[in-house]
N, C-alpha and C positions, 0 to 999 in steps of 0.2 A: 717214593715220589708221590703216591697218592696222598699220604699224610701231609707232606710239605705243601702240596697244592691246596689242600683243604685249609691249612693255616693261612696261606697267602689269600685265599678268597675271603676267609673270616676277617683278616685285617683290612682288606679293601672294603668290604661291607661296613666295618666299623668306622673307617675313615670317612666313607660316603655318608653315613648316618650322622656323624658329628658335623660334617660340612653342611648337610641339610639342616640340622638343628640350629647351627650357628647362623646359617643364611636365613632361616626363618625368624630368629631373634632379631637379627640386624635389619632384615627387610621390613619386618612388621613388629616393632617393639610393643605396640599397643595391644597386639593379639593376646600374648601371655599375660600382660598386665591386666586385661579385661577378664581373662580366665581366672587369674589369681584373685582379683577384686571380687568376682562373683563367688569364689570359694570363701572369702572372708565375711561378706554379708549379702543378703538378698532381701531388700525391702518388700513386704507384702503389698499387694496392689491397693489395699485399703486397711486401716486399723480397726480393731473391734471397739465397741462402745462400752462406757462404764455406766453406773447407775444414774448418772446425770445426763444420759443420752448423747455424750460427746466422746470423742476419741480418749480412751483411758484404760485403766486397769479394772478395778472392781468399784470402789468408792472414790478412788483417787484419779486425777488426770494423767495424761502422758504427754510427751513432748511432740507428738505426731500431728499431722494434718491429714484430712481426708482428700481424696481425689477432687480436683477442680469440678465444681458443679454438683458434687454429691449432696443428695437430700435425704435426711434420715428421720425416723420416727422411733423413739425409744420409750418403752413402758417398763418400769421396775417397781418392785415392792419388797420391803422387808420392815420388820419391827413397827408395824401400823403405819408405814409411810408408803405412799404411791406417787411416783413421779412420771409425768408424761411430757416428753420433750421433742420439739422440732429443731433440727439443726440443718444449717445450710452452709456449704463451703462456697461462699460468695465469690471468692477469688483464690488463687493458688495459695496464698498465705493468710487469708482472713476468713474466719468462720463466725457465724452468729447463731445463738439458740434462744428459743422461747420455751418456758417451762411452766406447767401447771402442776401443782403439788397438793396432796391432801395428807395431813398428819392426824391420825386418830389419837385423841386423849390429850393433845396439847391445849392447855387451858389458857386461851388468849382472848377469844371474842364471844365466850359463852356457848359456842356450839360443840357438839361432840367431835367434829372433825374441823381442824383449821385449814383453810384454803389459801394458797399463795401463788402468785404469778411472778415470774422472774426472768430476766434477760442475761445472756452471757455474751462475751466477745473474746475471740482468741486471735493472736498473731504469731505466725511461724517465723521465728528469727532466723534459724538456720535449717536448711534441708540436709538430711542425713547424707554423708559421704563415706568414703571408705574408712576414714579414721575418726571423723567428727560425728557426734550424734545429732539428731534433729532436736531443736530447741524451741519451745513455745512459751509465750507469755500470755496469761489469761486473766480476765476479770469475770467472776461469777456473781450473779445477782447484783449487778452494779447500779441498778436504777430501780429496784423494788423496795419492798419493806425492809429487805436486808437479812431475812432469816437464814438464807443460804449464802450470804455474801462471803466471798473469799477471793484472794488473789494468789497466783502461783507462777513460778518459773520451773518448768520441767524439761528434762532431757531424756531421750529414748534412743537406744542403740539395738540394732538387729545383729544376731550372730547365727550363720547357717553354714552348711558345708563341712562341719566338723564331725566329731564322733557321734553327736546327738542326732537323731533323725528329726526331720522338720526344721523348724525355725525357733530360735530362742531370742526373746526380747527383754531387755532390761531398762527399767525406768527409775531415775532418781530426781527429786525436786525439793523445793522449799515453798512453803505457803504461809499466808497470812489470813486473818479472819477465821472462817471455818477450818481452813487448812493449817492454821497455826495454833489451834487451841489445845493440842495434846503434844507433850514432849518439846516444849519450847526451848530454843537455844539462844534467845535474846530478842532485843527490839532495835535493830540497826537503823530504822528509819523513823523512829519516834514511838513513844509509848501511848500516846493519846489516840484512842480508837473508839468512836461512839458505839455503844452496845446496841443490840437489836431493840427496836422500838416498834411495837405492834400498832401504835396509834398513828404512825405516819401514813399519809395518803399514797406514798409510793410515787413512782413515775419520775422522780428527780434524781439526777446524778449524785452519787454518794462520793464525791471526790475527797471529802475530808477524812475518809477512812482507808482509801486505797494504799496498800502496801505499808500500812501502819499497825502498830501493836506487836503482839508476840509472833515470832517467826519460828516455824517448826519444820523438820525434814520429814519426807515420806519417800517410799521406795517400793518397787515390786518387780515381779518376773511374770512373763507370759510365755508359755511353751506351746507352740502350735505343732501338735504331733504329726498331723497330716492335713489333707484337705477338709476334714470334717471335725476332728476333735481338738480342743485346746484346753490347757490348764493355766490357772492364774493363782498367784499368791501375792499379797501386798502387806506393807506396813503402813497403817493409816495414821494421819496426824489430826483427825477430827475427833474431838472430845464429845460431841453431841451434848453440849452443856444444857441447852433449853429442854431437849428431850429427856435428859437424866433428871432434870429438876422436877418435871411433871410426871416422871415414871412411865414415859412412853415405851421404853424398853430398857433392858439392863446391858450396859456396856462393860463387859468383863475382860476384854482383850483389845490389843491394838492390831491384831492380825486378822486378815480375811483370806479365805480360800474359795475357789470355784472351779467348775468345769463347764465348758461351753460346746455346743454342737451346731455346726452350720447346716441348717435344714435345706437350704436352697441358696442360689446365688445371691438373693437378697435378704433372706431371713435367717437370723442367728438367735438361739435361745441358750439360756444358762441357769444353773443352780449353784447356790453359794451358801457357805457357812460364815457368818459375819459376827465380829466383835465378841466371839466366844459364847454367844447366847442365841443367835437368830439365824433362821433359814431364809434365804431370799431368792427371788427369781428375776430374770431380765429378759425382755424380748426386744430385739432390735431389727429394724427393717431399713435397708439402705437401697436407695434408688438413684440412678444417675440419668439425667435427661439425655445424655449422649449415648446411652445404652437402652434402646427400646425393649420394653417387655416382650414384644413381638416384633421380629424384623419386618420392616415395611416391605410389602409385596405389591408392585405395581405392574400391570400388564405391559409387556414389551411393546415399545412404539413401532409403527410401520416405518421402515427405512424411508429417507428422503427420496422423493422422485427427482431424478437428476435430468436436467434438460439435455437434449442433444447438442453437440458443439455447433456453434454458429457456422463454422466452415462446412459442416456436414449438412445442416439443414438451415440455410439463411432464412428461408421463408417463414420458419417457426417464430422468428424474432421480429416479424412484421407487426407493427402496432395498429394496423388498420381496423382490427377487431373492436378497438375502444373508440371508434369515431363517435358513436353515441354514448357519451359518459353515463347518462342515467340508465340506458339499456345495458351497458356493460356492468354497472354496479349491481343492478337487479339480477343479472344472470349469475354473477359471482355470489351474491347473497343466497340465491336459491340452491346453488351447488354446495355452499358451505354448511348450511343449516343442518342437514342430516349427518354430515361428517363430524361436526362439533358435538351434536347431541349424542353420538356414539361414544364420545370421550367425556361425557358429563359436563359439557360446556354449552352455553347458550349464546347464539349470535345475537348481538344487539343491533348493529348496523355496520355497513361496509361502504367504502367508496374507492373506485379504481380509476386509474388512467393507464395508458399503454405501458408505463414504466414503474408505477407505484400503486400499491394497494394498501389501504388502512382498514383493519378489522378491529371492531369494538365487540367485546364479549363479556360474559359473566362466568366466573369459575364456581361451579357447584359441587366440585368433587375433590380436587387436590388440596392438600394442606399447604404445599409450597406453590406460590404463584408462578415460579419459573417452570414448573412441570407443565402447567396449562399453557404457557407461552410457547414451550417446545411443541406441544400437540397442536396448537393453532398453526404454527409455522409448517408443520408437516401436512396439515390439511390444505393450506394455501398452496403448497408446492404440487399437490395433487391436481388441483383444478385450475390454477392460473396459467395462462399462455406463457411461453418462454420469454416474451418481451418484458414481462414484469420482473424487474431486478431488485426493487426495494420493498420490503415488508415492514409496515408500521403496525405493530400489534399493541393494542390499548386495553388493559383490563379495567373493567367498570364494576363499581359496587353501588348498587342502588342509585343510579343516575350520576355517580361521581367518577369521572374518568381519572384513574390513578396516575398513570404515566404513559408515555409513548416509548416503547422499545423498537428501535429501528435496526433491522438486520438486512444485510445484503444476501440475496439468494445465493450468489456464487460462493460466499463464505460458508454458508451452511452446506452447500454440496461438497465443497473442498475439505472442510474440517470435521465432518462427521466421523471418519475413521482416524483422525489425527491423534497421536499418543497424548497430547496435552490440549485436547479439544476444548475444554471448558475455558481455560485461561486465554487461549488463542481467540476464541469467539468473543469473549468479554473485551479483549483488547480492541476489537474492530466494531463492536456494537455501539449503538447510541441509546442513551436513556435520558429523556428530558420530560418537562411537564407537557401534559396533553391539553389541547384546546378544550374549552367547555362543550362544544357541540361539533358536529360534522356536517356542515352545510352541503346539500346536494347528495347526501349519502342515502343509501337504500336501507330503510328501517326494517326490522323484523316485525311485521304487522300482526303477528300471532302472540306477542307478549302482553298486550294490554287490550282490555282490562284483565286482570289476574286475581283469582281468589284462592287462598290457601288455608288450610286448617290442620291442626293435629291434636290429638287426644292421648294423654299419657300420665304417668305418675309424677308427683312432686314430693320432695323431702325439704323441709326447712328446719334449720338447727338454731339453737340458742345456747351460747357457751357461758360458763363461769358464774352461774348462780350459786352462791355458797351452799344453798340448801340442796341443789341438784345441778351438778357441774355441767351436764349435758342434757338438754331438753330437745325433743323432736316432735314435729307435726308431719303428717303425711296424708296424702290423698290423691285426687285426680285433678288435672287442669285441662282446660280447653283453650287453645290458642287460635285466633282468627286474624286473617289480614286480607285486606282488599286493596289492590293497586289500580286505580282507574287510568293513570297516565304515568309516564316517566317521572320519577322523583316524588310521586305522591303515594302515601300509604296511610290507610285507616286500619289500626290494629288494636287488639284487645286480649285480655286474658281473664278467664273466670276459673276460680278454684273452689273445690269443695273438699273440706277436711274430713277424713275418715277416722283418724286416730291422732293422738298427740297430747303433749302436756306443756307446750311452750307457754300457754297462758295460765298454767296452774301454779302460780306463785302469789304469795300474800305480801311480798315486799313492796312497800310504797316508796315512790321516788322522794328523795330529799333534796331535789334540785332547787336552787334559788333562781335559776334561769327559766325562761319560757320553756315548757315541757315539749320540746320539739322531737326528741327521741326517747327519753326515759319513760314514756308512756307506752313503750312498745308492748308490754304484756296486755294492755287494754285492747290494743288492735288484734293481738293474737287470740283473745277469747271474745271478741266482739261478735262474730258470727261464724257459723260453719261454712256458709256459702258466701263467697266474696268476689267483688269486681276488682281484680288486682290492678289492671290498667286498661284504659280505653282512651286512645289519643289519635289525632291526625298529625301526620309528619310530612313535611316537605323539605327536600334538600337538593342543592344544585350548585353548579360552579359559576360564579360571576365572572371569573377570569381564570387564565391558566394556572395561576399559583394560589387561587383562593377557592375556599369551600364555604357553603352556607347551610344552615339548618334552622327551621322553625317547627316547633312542637307545641301542641295545645291539647288539653284534656286531663284525664286522671293519670298523672305521670308515674306515680308509685303508690304503694299501699297507704302512705300517710299524707300525701299532698297532691293537689290538682292545680292547674293554672296554665300559664304560657311560658315558653322558654325559646330563646333565640341565641344562635351562636354563629360566629365567623372565624375561620381558621386560615392563616397564611402558611403554606407548606409547600415550597418548590420541591419537585421530585428529586432533585439532585442535592438538596440541602439536608444537613443534619439538624438544622435549627428550625423551630416552628413557633409561631405566636397565635393565640387565640383569645377571643373575648366571648364570654357568655353572660346573658342577663335573663333573670327569671322573676316572675311575680306569681306567687302561689298562695294557696289558702289551705289550712289543715282540714283533712277529711274527717268524717264521722268514724267512730271506732268500728262500726259494722262493715266498713269498706264497701259501702254501696254507692248511692248517688248524693248523699248529703254532705254538708260541710259544717265545720265549727267556726267560731268567730276569729281565730287567729290568722292573720295575713302577714306576709313579709316579702319585701323585695330583696332579692339576693343575686349575686353574680360574681364572676372572677375574671381577671385577666391572667392568662396562662402563658408560660414558656416551656418549650420541650427541647431536649437535646439528646441526640444519639451519640454516645461515647463508643469507644472501642470495646471489643470483647462482649458486645450484646447489651451493654448497660444503657438504660434510658432514664434520663433525669426529667423531672417535671416540677415546676414551681407554680402554684396557684395563689394568687393574691386577691382578697376581696372580702365580701360580706357573707356570713354564714346564716343558717336558718334561725338562730336565736338572736339575730341582730348583731352579733359580735363580729369584729373585723380582725383580720390576721392573714396568715399564710400557711399553706400546706406544702411540705417537701416530700416528694416521692422518688424513690430509686428502685428500679426493677432491673433484673437481668433476664433477657430473652435469648433463648437458645434457638439455633437454626430450625429445629423441628417444631417450634411453637411453644415449648415450655417457657413459663415465666414465674419467677419468684422475686418477691420484693417486699419493701416495707415503706411506711409513710409515718409522718408526725405533723401535727397541726398546733401552731401556737397563735393565740389571738389575745385581744385585750381583756379577756376573762381571766382573772387571778386564779391560781391553783386552788386557793380556798373556795372560791366561788364555783370553780369547775367540779371540785369534789374528788372522790376516789380516783386515783390515777393521775391527777394534776393536769394532764392535757391529753388530747386525743391522739392515738397512735394504733398502728396495726400491721399485720402481715397479709400479703396477697399471694395467692397461688392459682396458677392457670395451667392445666394439663390438656393437651390435645388428645382426642379419642383415638386417633390413629396410632398413637405411641403404644396403646394397649392392644388394639385389635389387629394391628399389622396390615391394615389396608387403607386405601385413601379415604379420608373423611375430613370434612371442613369443620366439624363440631368440636367445641372445647367445653370443658366444665371448669369452674373455678370457685373460689371461696375467699372471703375476707375474714380474718380472725382479729377481733379486737379484744385486748384484755379487759377493757371496761367500755360500755356504751353509755356516754353521758350526752348532755345537751350542748356543751361548748364545742366549737369547731365542727358542728355537724353540717354536712353538705347534702344538697338535694341530689337524689338519684334520678337521672334523666336518661331515657332510652336514646341510643343512636348518637352518642357523642362522636364528633367527627375524626379526632386524631387516630384512634385505633382502626377506624374504617379505612382510611386512605394510606396509612404508612406501609401496610404489607406489600403494596405495589410500587413503592418508591425505591430509589437506587440502593440505599444501604441494605434494605431487606432483601432485594433481588440479588445483590452480590453475595450475600451470605448463603444463598442457596443456588447459585448460578449453575452448578453442574446438573440441576434438575432440568435444564433446557434440553439435555440429551437423553433424559429418561423416558 
């Protein structure tokens, strides 16, 4: 019997197990499918970079895209060639690259090292799935001199969860131009493809060569053994014809091999054996604005002070305390000043009634305006009597009231611990344009006059001189500012250079236009001690949706004069329009008080639009410093934490021949908030503009305190992007 009972128990357990298994399969078919899919492939969170600083194998591209918003810097070297590349994944499917290269021994322009600038763009056609690979179409060096020009279609598939440890990735593709010069299999889209021409000025789209000429296949494998080590092997379709002709290096094989090591989350290094004759190295750094280098740490806010219920203490809701409005506003002002100062905020003015209080303040600490809004609301809840139900919170930047955020006190009290507090509060909050002034308000009388100064180092760079690709000046600078009254500022900057070589160039400008920018080296070596800027600035709001600025003095290192600007930007609108007019005179090269003879009237009409996903477009139409007329198109992507990456180009009535090298003005802009690195609240940002070529055509005056960037951080679109900060 015991044996029979054991058999019966085993059968029952077996039947139960089958029922559970079948039940699981029927009830949740996606569960096992997801498990099975994960066993078939697991895409890495980001691809590795090739020698061109973009997603790829070793010297060949791959079919992958980087994570949305990824920003990379790649530096590679082999066979006398060094490439430095900046790549930005501007959208989930679109990436763009800018590259600066040096090739030793290439006999083109009479120098020992040939220097080249190039741009790439890639489009992800298909994202990798369980069965289908990721597929990318790319244009390399599509608007430069064309020495690295090539087009490709590449497909990449990941394989993981099998017998091999780690992740195996396979890439196959076909290419044209550079990528079609070795092992050709035909010319399916036409044989005519212009050859590389070093005499071209670059900067123009090479549409006559895209996907034309010889087509050749390439392929490769990447095996990521673990979190640190990876191996690569590829079959290259680049013959390096120009380099072989001048003996830059010997290409003895079509195969390349390499090993890579992930030093940290952002840095990867590799060593390679290329083309049967050369040793190469590659350093890649990948940063993502959405992943701060240091997690932002903000001191926890004080909980909202909750009023007693009206039925419990009806006397607390009596508004008789506000019978004297001026006295009540003054009392609220005096109570709020120390509370806001403790939060890194400065009270500008306040006005109160028995039911509504408006507070205007300046944010000197938090990168996100919404964090400051939340801290102001908490301070108001601490000091205001229970009868005040409506909070009007107005962030102010140098006398410009950005917007009015209207919050009901009862909503703040009820939603603080709500599971979906941010969305719930946004649904009942009001955001609108703020009035220019607050008549009858109690001003913070300690704000003016105000004097500020700072002393610190400066670094100034100059890029892309063929004789010295990167030049640097450094020294100390003194910044001074005096604010006698709201909206008025007298400011200046004095610099003293301690070291540098920006002016150490013997290249003479060949510009046929007025020398409005190409004489930059003369300013760089004009004097070691220079007055960089000294100006008077006034800005104000003529009406709720309008902002105005007037500036006069030494506006920048090359020009002094007068500038005026008016901006229309409702707080709830994505659209803005502005007009700027300037009359300036060229400064002496020593950057002190003298002027040269050149004067010019310049100005622009501007339109701005905030698209979805953080994209900001700008169109400026008008007259530039050299007297030419035209338009500048700018597109930037701004992330919620303040990162901005973008680009611009300018086309004017100056022909490409008169403009000179580069054909037209263009560049890349980059802005990074300090708090992204340091992990604590900080309003400061640092940025740079990279121009492949600095010429005289399309040159615009650099004016301090342009209005648009000052006001939009407190408008609805920016506030909504960081709305959760109200609770932080």
